[in-house]
C-alpha positions, 0 to 999 in steps of 0.5 A, spaced: 141 384 580 134 383 580 133 390 579 136 389 573 130 385 570 125 389 573 127 395 569 127 391 564 120 387 564 117 394 565 121 397 559 118 392 555 111 393 558 111 400 557 112 401 564 115 407 568 119 404 574 125 405 578 128 401 583 131 405 589 137 400 594 140 403 600 146 402 604 146 403 612 153 402 612 160 405 611 163 400 606 170 403 607 169 403 615 166 396 615 162 391 611 157 390 618 153 394 621 153 396 628 147 400 630 143 398 635 135 396 633 132 402 635 136 406 630 135 401 625 127 402 626 128 409 626 131 408 619 127 403 616 122 408 614 126 415 611 126 411 604 119 410 603 116 417 606 122 421 601 119 416 594 113 417 596 113 424 596 117 424 590 111 421 587 106 424 590 110 431 586 111 428 580 103 426 580 102 434 583 099 430 589 103 436 594 105 444 594 112 443 590 118 445 595 119 452 595 
């Protein structure tokens, strides 16, 4: 819900922006996270790494994947 306001404000300011939503569960199976804490800690940095690699690639700060 908040991401729409974020996107609208960035658009009004002329800034490029994006919102990334991550789901750690299968809502068709269950509405609760049933994973151990150590697995969740492993998952935590993955979205940030994915987005930072994408930004670096778009800015030309790293080689294009082959």
